[in-house]
DOTI-862922 format. One record per residue (C-alpha): residue number from 1; residue in three letters; z, x, y. Coordinates in steps of 0.05 Angstrom, whole numbers, plus 5000, padded with zeros to 4 digits. Each point is the difference from the previous one (the first is absolute). Layout:
[doro NUM; ala; [Z; X; Y]],
...
END
This chain:
[doro 1; met; [9881; 5606; 2567]],
[doro 2; lys; [4943; 4973; 5042]],
[doro 3; leu; [4932; 5028; 4980]],
[doro 4; leu; [4932; 4999; 5033]],
[doro 5; val; [4935; 5006; 4960]],
[doro 6; val; [4937; 5014; 5040]],
[doro 7; gly; [4937; 4968; 4971]],
[doro 8; gly; [4977; 4933; 4974]],
[doro 9; gly; [4964; 5006; 4933]],
[doro 10; gly; [5014; 4997; 4926]],
[doro 11; arg; [5027; 5070; 5000]],
[doro 12; glu; [5051; 4982; 5052]],
[doro 13; his; [5019; 4937; 4961]],
[doro 14; ala; [5013; 5043; 4938]],
[doro 15; ile; [5042; 5049; 5041]],
[doro 16; ile; [5040; 4943; 5031]],
[doro 17; lys; [5014; 4968; 4932]],
[doro 18; ser; [5025; 5067; 4973]],
[doro 19; leu; [5044; 5013; 5061]],
[doro 20; lys; [5031; 4931; 4994]],
[doro 21; lys; [5032; 5022; 4934]],
[doro 22; asn; [5049; 5045; 5036]],
[doro 23; pro; [5064; 4960; 5012]],
[doro 24; asn; [5013; 5035; 5067]],
[doro 25; val; [4937; 4971; 5030]],
[doro 26; ser; [5017; 4940; 5044]],
[doro 27; glu; [4933; 4987; 5034]],
[doro 28; ile; [4929; 5026; 4997]],
[doro 29; phe; [4950; 4992; 5057]],
[doro 30; ala; [4925; 5007; 4986]],
[doro 31; leu; [4956; 5020; 5059]],
[doro 32; pro; [4954; 4962; 4998]],
[doro 33; gly; [5007; 4978; 4928]],
[doro 34; asn; [4963; 4937; 4979]],
[doro 35; ala; [5019; 4929; 4984]],
[doro 36; gly; [4998; 5013; 4925]],
[doro 37; met; [5059; 5047; 5004]],
[doro 38; ala; [5042; 4957; 5048]],
[doro 39; lys; [5049; 4982; 4944]],
[doro 40; asp; [5016; 5074; 4990]],
[doro 41; ala; [5001; 5025; 5072]],
[doro 42; thr; [5002; 4977; 5072]],
[doro 43; cys; [4929; 5008; 5025]],
[doro 44; val; [4991; 5021; 5072]],
[doro 45; ala; [4933; 4997; 5035]],
[doro 46; ile; [4997; 5073; 5022]],
[doro 47; gly; [4939; 5038; 4975]],
[doro 48; ala; [5007; 5062; 4956]],
[doro 49; lys; [4965; 5043; 5053]],
[doro 50; asp; [5042; 4974; 5058]],
[doro 51; ile; [5047; 5060; 5000]],
[doro 52; asp; [5036; 4982; 5064]],
[doro 53; gly; [5010; 4929; 4976]],
[doro 54; ile; [5028; 5024; 4933]],
[doro 55; val; [5047; 5049; 5033]],
[doro 56; asn; [5026; 4949; 5050]],
[doro 57; phe; [5012; 4949; 4946]],
[doro 58; ala; [5037; 5051; 4957]],
[doro 59; val; [5045; 5021; 5057]],
[doro 60; glu; [5014; 4929; 5023]],
[doro 61; asn; [5017; 4977; 4930]],
[doro 62; ala; [5043; 5061; 4981]],
[doro 63; ile; [4957; 5017; 4940]],
[doro 64; asp; [5036; 5047; 4951]],
[doro 65; tyr; [4939; 5026; 4964]],
[doro 66; ala; [4925; 4992; 5008]],
[doro 67; val; [4944; 5006; 4949]],
[doro 68; val; [4931; 5015; 5030]],
[doro 69; ala; [4952; 4982; 4944]],
[doro 70; pro; [4927; 5000; 5026]],
[doro 71; asp; [4959; 5062; 5018]],
[doro 72; asp; [4981; 4981; 5071]],
[doro 73; pro; [5071; 4996; 5030]],
[doro 74; leu; [5019; 5063; 4962]],
[doro 75; val; [4941; 5039; 5029]],
[doro 76; leu; [5015; 4970; 5069]],
[doro 77; gly; [5072; 5027; 4998]],
[doro 78; cys; [5041; 4938; 4985]],
[doro 79; val; [5052; 5041; 4962]],
[doro 80; asp; [5005; 5050; 5058]],
[doro 81; ala; [5011; 4944; 5050]],
[doro 82; leu; [5053; 4965; 4958]],
[doro 83; glu; [5037; 5064; 4985]],
[doro 84; ala; [5000; 5017; 5074]],
[doro 85; lys; [5042; 4937; 5009]],
[doro 86; gly; [5048; 5021; 4945]],
[doro 87; ile; [4972; 4954; 4946]],
[doro 88; pro; [4992; 5034; 4932]],
[doro 89; cys; [4934; 4988; 4966]],
[doro 90; phe; [4963; 5004; 4935]],
[doro 91; gly; [4932; 5032; 5011]],
[doro 92; pro; [4970; 5064; 5028]],
[doro 93; arg; [4996; 5019; 5073]],
[doro 94; ala; [4931; 5001; 5032]],
[doro 95; asn; [4990; 5075; 4990]],
[doro 96; ala; [5009; 4991; 4925]],
[doro 97; ala; [4963; 4933; 4995]],
[doro 98; ile; [4937; 5039; 5020]],
[doro 99; ile; [4994; 5017; 4925]],
[doro 100; glu; [4969; 4931; 4995]],
[doro 101; gly; [4979; 4991; 5073]],
[doro 102; ser; [4949; 5056; 4995]],
[doro 103; lys; [4961; 5016; 4937]],
[doro 104; val; [4975; 5063; 5034]],
[doro 105; phe; [5073; 5023; 5008]],
[doro 106; ser; [5019; 4983; 4928]],
[doro 107; lys; [4939; 5035; 4970]],
[doro 108; asn; [5012; 5062; 5042]],
[doro 109; leu; [5073; 4999; 4980]],
[doro 110; met; [4982; 4999; 4927]],
[doro 111; lys; [4949; 5056; 5009]],
[doro 112; lys; [5050; 5043; 5038]],
[doro 113; tyr; [5056; 4993; 4949]],
[doro 114; gly; [4959; 4999; 4936]],
[doro 115; ile; [5013; 4928; 4981]],
[doro 116; pro; [4946; 4976; 4952]],
[doro 117; thr; [4949; 4953; 5031]],
[doro 118; ala; [4925; 4988; 5004]],
[doro 119; ala; [4956; 5051; 5035]],
[doro 120; tyr; [4981; 4974; 5069]],
[doro 121; glu; [4967; 5011; 5068]],
[doro 122; val; [5021; 4971; 5068]],
[doro 123; phe; [4951; 4975; 5052]],
[doro 124; asp; [5006; 4975; 5072]],
[doro 125; asn; [4924; 5001; 5011]],
[doro 126; met; [4955; 4949; 4965]],
[doro 127; ala; [4938; 5044; 4999]],
[doro 128; ala; [5039; 5056; 4966]],
[doro 129; ala; [5029; 4951; 4949]],
[doro 130; leu; [4931; 4971; 4984]],
[doro 131; ala; [4970; 5070; 4993]],
[doro 132; tyr; [5056; 5019; 4952]],
[doro 133; leu; [4986; 4939; 4957]],
[doro 134; glu; [4928; 5020; 4990]],
[doro 135; thr; [5022; 5051; 4948]],
[doro 136; ala; [5072; 4978; 4984]],
[doro 137; pro; [5016; 4981; 4927]],
[doro 138; ile; [4993; 4925; 4987]],
[doro 139; pro; [5040; 4956; 4989]],
[doro 140; thr; [5046; 5018; 5058]],
[doro 141; val; [5058; 4969; 5038]],
[doro 142; ile; [4999; 4986; 5075]],
[doro 143; lys; [5066; 4989; 5035]],
[doro 144; ala; [5016; 4979; 5071]],
[doro 145; asp; [5054; 5046; 5029]],
[doro 146; gly; [5048; 4948; 5026]],
[doro 147; leu; [5032; 4935; 4977]],
[doro 148; ala; [4951; 4946; 4979]],
[doro 149; leu; [5041; 4946; 4964]],
[doro 150; gly; [4990; 5036; 4934]],
[doro 151; lys; [4924; 4990; 5005]],
[doro 152; gly; [4978; 5065; 5033]],
[doro 153; val; [4975; 5032; 4935]],
[doro 154; ile; [4930; 4991; 4973]],
[doro 155; ile; [4978; 5027; 4932]],
[doro 156; ala; [4926; 5013; 5008]],
[doro 157; met; [4961; 5001; 4934]],
[doro 158; thr; [4934; 5019; 5034]],
[doro 159; arg; [4979; 5046; 5057]],
[doro 160; gln; [4977; 4940; 5040]],
[doro 161; glu; [5067; 4964; 4991]],
[doro 162; ala; [5035; 5063; 5024]],
[doro 163; met; [4957; 5005; 5062]],
[doro 164; asp; [5008; 4926; 5015]],
[doro 165; ala; [5076; 5009; 4994]],
[doro 166; val; [5000; 5057; 5050]],
[doro 167; arg; [4959; 4960; 5049]],
[doro 168; ser; [5044; 4938; 4993]],
[doro 169; met; [5063; 5042; 5014]],
[doro 170; met; [4975; 5047; 5053]],
[doro 171; glu; [4945; 4960; 5035]],
[doro 172; asp; [5017; 4927; 4988]],
[doro 173; lys; [5075; 5013; 5005]],
[doro 174; val; [5017; 4949; 4945]],
[doro 175; phe; [5069; 5031; 4998]],
[doro 176; gly; [5005; 5013; 5074]],
[doro 177; ala; [5028; 5068; 5023]],
[doro 178; ser; [5021; 5014; 4927]],
[doro 179; gly; [4927; 5019; 4987]],
[doro 180; asp; [4995; 5052; 5056]],
[doro 181; his; [5016; 5052; 4948]],
[doro 182; ile; [4982; 4993; 4927]],
[doro 183; val; [5013; 5035; 4934]],
[doro 184; ile; [4945; 5008; 4949]],
[doro 185; glu; [5030; 5020; 4933]],
[doro 186; glu; [4986; 5014; 4928]],
[doro 187; phe; [4996; 4939; 4954]],
[doro 188; leu; [5055; 5007; 4948]],
[doro 189; glu; [5001; 4965; 4933]],
[doro 190; gly; [5058; 4978; 4957]],
[doro 191; pro; [5055; 4947; 4998]],
[doro 192; glu; [5033; 4984; 5066]],
[doro 193; val; [5075; 4996; 5006]],
[doro 194; ser; [5045; 4978; 5058]],
[doro 195; val; [5069; 5032; 5005]],
[doro 196; leu; [5048; 4977; 5054]],
[doro 197; ala; [5057; 5049; 5010]],
[doro 198; phe; [5063; 5001; 5041]],
[doro 199; thr; [5013; 5064; 5038]],
[doro 200; asp; [5052; 5024; 5050]],
[doro 201; gly; [4958; 5060; 5020]],
[doro 202; asn; [5025; 5044; 4943]],
[doro 203; val; [5010; 4960; 4937]],
[doro 204; val; [4945; 4957; 4970]],
[doro 205; lys; [5018; 4941; 4955]],
[doro 206; pro; [4940; 4960; 4976]],
[doro 207; met; [5001; 4927; 4981]],
[doro 208; val; [4961; 4975; 4940]],
[doro 209; ser; [4925; 5015; 5001]],
[doro 210; ser; [4949; 4944; 5010]],
[doro 211; met; [4926; 4983; 4996]],
[doro 212; asp; [4966; 4963; 5057]],
[doro 213; his; [4936; 4958; 4994]],
[doro 214; lys; [4962; 5008; 5066]],
[doro 215; arg; [4934; 4965; 4986]],
[doro 216; ser; [4994; 4926; 5015]],
[doro 217; gly; [4966; 4980; 4935]],
[doro 218; asp; [5014; 5004; 4925]],
[doro 219; gly; [4979; 5064; 4966]],
[doro 220; asp; [5013; 5039; 5064]],
[doro 221; thr; [4939; 4970; 5034]],
[doro 222; gly; [4992; 4975; 5072]],
[doro 223; leu; [5027; 5026; 5065]],
[doro 224; asn; [5061; 5044; 5009]],
[doro 225; thr; [5061; 4960; 5022]],
[doro 226; gly; [5072; 5016; 5017]],
[doro 227; gly; [5015; 4988; 4927]],
[doro 228; met; [4990; 4941; 4953]],
[doro 229; gly; [5056; 5015; 4952]],
[doro 230; thr; [5040; 5055; 4968]],
[doro 231; ile; [5039; 5018; 4937]],
[doro 232; ala; [5057; 5048; 4986]],
[doro 233; pro; [5012; 5048; 4968]],
[doro 234; asn; [4931; 5033; 4998]],
[doro 235; pro; [4986; 5019; 4927]],
[doro 236; tyr; [4959; 5061; 5020]],
[doro 237; tyr; [5060; 5030; 5036]],
[doro 238; thr; [5037; 5036; 4944]],
[doro 239; glu; [5065; 5038; 5006]],
[doro 240; ala; [4962; 5066; 4996]],
[doro 241; ile; [4953; 4979; 5057]],
[doro 242; ala; [5060; 4976; 5041]],
[doro 243; gln; [5033; 5067; 4993]],
[doro 244; arg; [4937; 5036; 5020]],
[doro 245; cys; [4992; 4955; 5061]],
[doro 246; met; [5071; 5014; 5021]],
[doro 247; glu; [4989; 5075; 4996]],
[doro 248; glu; [4929; 5004; 5027]],
[doro 249; ile; [4996; 4942; 5049]],
[doro 250; phe; [5064; 4962; 5019]],
[doro 251; leu; [5048; 5057; 5016]],
[doro 252; pro; [4945; 5044; 5030]],
[doro 253; thr; [4980; 4943; 5047]],
[doro 254; val; [5071; 4990; 5025]],
[doro 255; ala; [5008; 5075; 5009]],
[doro 256; ala; [4934; 5005; 5037]],
[doro 257; met; [5021; 4945; 5048]],
[doro 258; asn; [5065; 5037; 5013]],
[doro 259; ala; [4963; 5065; 5012]],
[doro 260; glu; [4957; 4963; 5051]],
[doro 261; gly; [5062; 4974; 5036]],
[doro 262; arg; [4984; 4929; 4977]],
[doro 263; thr; [5057; 4983; 4953]],
[doro 264; phe; [4983; 4937; 4962]],
[doro 265; lys; [5054; 4948; 4985]],
[doro 266; gly; [4986; 4932; 4968]],
[doro 267; cys; [4950; 4979; 4948]],
[doro 268; leu; [4943; 5049; 4987]],
[doro 269; tyr; [4943; 4968; 4961]],
[doro 270; phe; [4957; 5046; 4957]],
[doro 271; gly; [4931; 4973; 4981]],
[doro 272; leu; [4980; 5044; 4942]],
[doro 273; met; [4939; 5011; 4956]],
[doro 274; leu; [5012; 5028; 4931]],
[doro 275; thr; [4939; 5045; 4993]],
[doro 276; lys; [4980; 5044; 4942]],
[doro 277; asn; [5025; 5058; 5043]],
[doro 278; gly; [5068; 4968; 5010]],
[doro 279; pro; [5030; 4951; 5050]],
[doro 280; lys; [4973; 5001; 5071]],
[doro 281; val; [5019; 4963; 5064]],
[doro 282; ile; [4951; 4947; 5023]],
[doro 283; glu; [5043; 4977; 5058]],
[doro 284; tyr; [5070; 4999; 5029]],
[doro 285; asn; [5032; 4938; 5030]],
[doro 286; cys; [5061; 5006; 5045]],
[doro 287; arg; [5031; 4935; 4973]],
[doro 288; phe; [5005; 4952; 4941]],
[doro 289; gly; [4932; 4979; 4973]],
[doro 290; asp; [4977; 4928; 4999]],
[doro 291; pro; [4997; 4969; 4947]],
[doro 292; glu; [5032; 5057; 4961]],
[doro 293; thr; [5067; 4983; 5032]],
[doro 294; gln; [4997; 4932; 4967]],
[doro 295; val; [5006; 5032; 4931]],
[doro 296; val; [5041; 5063; 5013]],
[doro 297; leu; [5058; 4967; 5038]],
[doro 298; pro; [5011; 4944; 4949]],
[doro 299; leu; [5008; 5055; 4948]],
[doro 300; leu; [5048; 5041; 5043]],
[doro 301; glu; [5071; 4993; 4972]],
[doro 302; ser; [5033; 5043; 5053]],
[doro 303; asp; [5022; 4967; 5065]],
[doro 304; leu; [4942; 5005; 5049]],
[doro 305; leu; [5042; 5003; 5063]],
[doro 306; thr; [5044; 5055; 4972]],
[doro 307; val; [4939; 5042; 4982]],
[doro 308; met; [4967; 4987; 5067]],
[doro 309; gln; [5063; 5022; 5037]],
[doro 310; ala; [5002; 5063; 4957]],
[doro 311; thr; [4930; 5019; 5025]],
[doro 312; thr; [5024; 4991; 5071]],
[doro 313; asn; [5065; 5038; 4990]],
[doro 314; gly; [4973; 5057; 4958]],
[doro 315; thr; [5042; 4981; 4939]],
[doro 316; leu; [4946; 4981; 4951]],
[doro 317; ala; [5020; 5056; 4952]],
[doro 318; glu; [5065; 4962; 4985]],
[doro 319; thr; [4967; 4932; 4997]],
[doro 320; glu; [4973; 4969; 4936]],
[doro 321; val; [4929; 4972; 5000]],
[doro 322; lys; [4993; 4963; 4935]],
[doro 323; ser; [4946; 4951; 4976]],
[doro 324; ala; [5003; 4951; 4943]],
[doro 325; asp; [4965; 5019; 4935]],
[doro 326; lys; [4955; 4939; 5005]],
[doro 327; his; [4930; 4981; 5024]],
[doro 328; ala; [4978; 4962; 5062]],
[doro 329; cys; [4935; 4966; 5021]],
[doro 330; cys; [4983; 4972; 5068]],
[doro 331; val; [4938; 4956; 5009]],
[doro 332; ile; [4977; 4990; 5072]],
[doro 333; met; [4975; 4931; 5020]],
[doro 334; ala; [4951; 5005; 5058]],
[doro 335; ser; [4958; 4954; 5043]],
[doro 336; lys; [4928; 4992; 4977]],
[doro 337; gly; [4956; 5048; 5039]],
[doro 338; tyr; [5053; 5054; 5007]],
[doro 339; pro; [4993; 5057; 5019]],
[doro 340; thr; [4946; 4976; 5049]],
[doro 341; ala; [4998; 4929; 5028]],
[doro 342; tyr; [5048; 4948; 4974]],
[doro 343; gln; [5031; 4934; 5021]],
[doro 344; lys; [5074; 4988; 5010]],
[doro 345; gly; [5047; 4942; 5015]],
[doro 346; phe; [5002; 4970; 4930]],
[doro 347; ala; [5065; 4970; 4973]],
[doro 348; leu; [5036; 5050; 4955]],
[doro 349; thr; [5043; 4976; 4943]],
[doro 350; ile; [5046; 5049; 4962]],
[doro 351; pro; [5044; 4968; 4946]],
[doro 352; gln; [5074; 5013; 5015]],
[doro 353; gln; [5015; 5027; 4931]],
[doro 354; ile; [4954; 5060; 5011]],
[doro 355; ala; [5012; 5011; 5075]],
[doro 356; asp; [5045; 5061; 4987]],
[doro 357; ser; [4941; 5035; 4966]],
[doro 358; val; [4948; 4984; 5054]],
[doro 359; tyr; [4989; 5046; 5060]],
[doro 360; val; [4964; 4965; 5057]],
[doro 361; ala; [4952; 5041; 5042]],
[doro 362; gly; [4964; 4949; 5043]],
[doro 363; ala; [5031; 4933; 5016]],
[doro 364; ala; [5017; 4958; 5061]],
[doro 365; glu; [5035; 4934; 5012]],
[doro 366; lys; [4960; 4941; 5026]],
[doro 367; asp; [5033; 4932; 5011]],
[doro 368; gly; [5056; 5020; 4954]],
[doro 369; val; [4952; 5020; 4944]],
[doro 370; leu; [4988; 5071; 4974]],
[doro 371; val; [4926; 5019; 5008]],
[doro 372; thr; [4958; 5061; 4985]],
[doro 373; asn; [4991; 5049; 5057]],
[doro 374; gly; [4967; 5062; 4973]],
[doro 375; gly; [4950; 5032; 4953]],
[doro 376; arg; [5051; 5020; 4949]],
[doro 377; val; [5048; 4941; 4996]],
[doro 378; leu; [5052; 5020; 4948]],
[doro 379; gly; [5016; 5040; 4938]],
[doro 380; ala; [5032; 4973; 4937]],
[doro 381; thr; [5040; 5052; 4961]],
[doro 382; ala; [5026; 4995; 4929]],
[doro 383; ile; [5044; 5049; 4963]],
[doro 384; ala; [5002; 5006; 4924]],
[doro 385; asp; [5014; 5048; 4943]],
[doro 386; thr; [4926; 5011; 4989]],
[doro 387; leu; [4942; 5005; 5047]],
[doro 388; glu; [4962; 4946; 4963]],
[doro 389; asn; [5057; 4951; 5010]],
[doro 390; ala; [5008; 5019; 5073]],
[doro 391; ile; [4926; 4987; 5012]],
[doro 392; ser; [5002; 4933; 4964]],
[doro 393; ala; [5062; 4977; 5037]],
[doro 394; ser; [4970; 5019; 5067]],
[doro 395; tyr; [4938; 4959; 4987]],
[doro 396; gln; [5042; 4942; 4977]],
[doro 397; met; [5034; 5001; 5068]],
[doro 398; val; [4934; 5004; 5037]],
[doro 399; lys; [4976; 4937; 4965]],
[doro 400; thr; [5058; 4960; 5029]],
[doro 401; ile; [4988; 5023; 5072]],
[doro 402; his; [4950; 4959; 5040]],
[doro 403; phe; [4959; 5006; 5064]],
[doro 404; asp; [4927; 4983; 5013]],
[doro 405; asn; [4948; 5056; 4997]],
[doro 406; ala; [5047; 5044; 4959]],
[doro 407; phe; [4971; 5057; 4959]],
[doro 408; tyr; [5028; 5056; 4959]],
[doro 409; arg; [4977; 5051; 4949]],
[doro 410; ser; [5009; 4980; 4927]],
[doro 411; asp; [5004; 5070; 4973]],
[doro 412; ile; [5060; 5033; 5034]],
[doro 413; gly; [5032; 5049; 4951]],
[doro 414; gln; [4943; 4999; 4949]],
[doro 415; arg; [4981; 5072; 5016]],
[doro 416; ala; [5072; 5021; 4987]],
[doro 417; leu; [5002; 4961; 4935]],
[doro 418; asn; [4936; 5033; 4977]],
[doro 419; ala; [5030; 5068; 5017]],
[doro 420; gly; [5060; 4986; 4958]],
[doro 421; arg; [4956; 4982; 4940]],
[doro 422; asn; [4958; 5063; 5003]],
END
């Protein structure tokens, strides 16, 4: 089989490495991919948002199955366009991808169908939003409606911070048109959990839970990033909570989307907060999370391609989704200055003996040498029987990888270890 994977980051590298395990896979094309994954896939310089280019390539190369991984092409209708040419896909159509593409849509969906989430108000007028904030409970959470590279959420600890966030989104347009509409919602407290689940529009089969580390600095300080590391499974996500989430959140969400005529097929990501009043949805994503994918897929024992095809074909009920009873830790190595200004173009050295456990997010080739080409450069993932050993092994790998101006958090997984000791 010839496969096509849309996207070019660490998440896509993890997906490609998992798909390669299927003996029926003859070739994988990554559009655009990056030079760090060139040994695992044929990288083609077609951007993830170039829908026409992707479709033309898929048709010309007789692609048997396509995986559309990032949010932008999903929201833009990449799956719709490929399916129109007879190419089966993993991922939701545009009318279902709106569950991530519009926070206003997703919040209203949860309200309509009684899915637990934070209380909220929606605004498309800055003056009205600022007036609301004069008496709103603080802290509060300000969200841009549309896609914003995972950065369109600001947790405001003071009233001034909240008002500044509204102005930056609605007046300064720091997130472009995504800030034309905003959501102001209740600040929830409790452990966060990420759950990535396969669904064919009826059945929901979750993968192992995970814990992301969004802040750039140790101790969860610094700016919000796309993710500086992750561990799995999440110790706060017990079997009892998992059962409650299935009954109160996962299945009701899929049913709600069906009732709206927006059947969701693919990977539905649930960002959850385990509050004192039970689990609540912080956000939905319409695809695999990054860097959560870099720990959940290495733990997946079932064949990824088989499971993906089952979501497409509506046969997930008969398809096993099994994860190893082990622990995984992924530490992200980034360029100094990320997530704001950073330099790139530094020689990147990854020892061959750990290459299978490294997922490259931002690399290019210059004069035959692999060089850094992004804020987040790569993730190093280790699997072990205990979380402590997985964390230790991941950091041992990181110490053997080199590029100038590298930085990474030194405390990935510590919060989870502390949870396990309490």
